N, C-alpha and C positions, 0 to 999 in steps of 0.2 A: 219363469223363463220368458216372460214377456210375449206369450203367444207363439213362441218358436219351439215349444217342447217336442212336437211331433218331428220336426226336422232334426233337432238335436238327438233324439233317441234313434231315429233312422240312421244318422251319421255314426253313432256309437255302435249300433248293430252291424252296419256295413263294415266298420273298422274291425270289429271282433271277428266277423266272418272271414275277412281277408287275412287276419292274423292266424286263424285256425287253418285256413287253406295253406298258408305259407309253412305251417308246421307239418301238416299231413302230406302234402304233395311230394316232398322228397322221400318219405317213407314208402309211398305207393310206387314211386319210380324205382327205388331200390329193390322192392319185392319183384317188380316186373323184370328188372335186369337180371336178378338172381335166378328167376324161373327160366328166362331165356337162355342163360348160360348153362343151367342144368340140362335143359332140353338139348342144347347143342352138344354138350358133353355125352349124353346118352346116345345121341345120333352118331357121333364120331366113334364111340365104342362099338356100336352095332355094325358100322361100316367096316371098321378095322378087323372085326371078328369074322366077317364074311370072307 
């Protein structure tokens, strides 16, 4: 690689990390939204039952 192997592998690693983050991030957000909705629903049920 003509002395640039370190930079090439760093670039590949960074690109792979960004791709993994782009795959995982929406799943984390979906779980957080679903938990928030479930919490809100439980709260509304407890308020309406009172």
